[in-house]
N, C-alpha and C positions, 0 to 999 in steps of 0.2 A: 600508276598512271592510270589511272578509269579510259577504257574503250569504248568507245559508240554503242548506239545497242545495232544490231544487225541488221540487215534491210531484209523484212520480209523476203519469202519467195515465194513468187508467180505462180501457180503451178496452174494444168485447166481443172484440176478439182475445188483451186480457192476459187477460180473464175463463175463456176460453175453456179457451186453453193451463193456467190456474191447474189447474182444476177434472180436467180432462185426467192432471194428477199426483194430486189423491189419491183418482182412482177405486178402489182397490184397497180403500183408506179408509170410500170412500159407502158399498159393495158391504156391506163388514165392517157398516154399519148398516142393510142389507136395501133399502137404491137400486136400484129398480130402472128407474129413470130421472128424469132433472134436466134438467129444459128452463131455456133464459130466455127472454123475456119483457119487454113498456114496453120504456122507454124506451133502455132498450143494444140491444136488436133494432130495434129503431125507428130509430137512429142523434138521436136528442133528449133524447139524456141530459145534466144540470147535471151540476158538477161535486162537489157536495155530496149527487148523489140518491144511490136507494140501487137495490140492483141487486133487482129479482125474480127469482125463480127458483121453478121448478114441479115438487114432485115426486111419483113414486110408487114406494111400496114396494113387498117382495114381501105379500105377505096378512098371511104366518106374523111379521112383521119391522115392522109398522102400528101401533107404541106409543109412548105420547105423548114417552115417553124418548128412543126415538131420532128422535121430529122435534127432540127442544130438542137433542139432541144435534146429528146436523146443522146447524141451524140457529147454535150458537154454533160449529163448525167452519166452516161457510161465510163468519161475523163473523168466524173468528180471520183465514183465509187469504185471503182477496180484502181485509183490512184497511179493510171497508167495512161500513155498515149494510145487512143482504143481509133481504128483503122473501120468506121462504117460505112457502109454500104449496102445497096441497094443490086439485087437480080436486077433490075433493066441495066443501073452504069456500070456495070461488066464490060470489058471487052468481050464481041464476041467469038475472040481469039482465047481469051484465057476462060471465058466463062466455062465455054465445057469438060474444065477442069476442074476446076471450085468448084462447082454446083454441087455433083455427087456426092462432094467428100465433106460438106454441110453439115454439121452435128447441136441439131435442134434445140434448142436449153426451153424454148418457151413454143409451142406449138397449141394452135386450136384442133 
């Protein structure tokens, strides 16, 4: 009996490589900075966990539509659930713990 192909292991390196491939698409949505935080940065991710991404948009491109388009694009290209946030959307109680640990993949 044939076994089904193994699901590719998602690693921080895979995520970074994938994000860099789509840099132009992100820029077309007004992305100024895109960074990883959470379990993938800390190497504590679980197989079915989500990928935590922090985004900063150019001020003139900071729209709800661009945020949703980016969120859907990230879900599609990373083939997993993505938790997309902005610095402003973070709780003031957790932002001081998260923001210093963000590893930017795309930065101006």
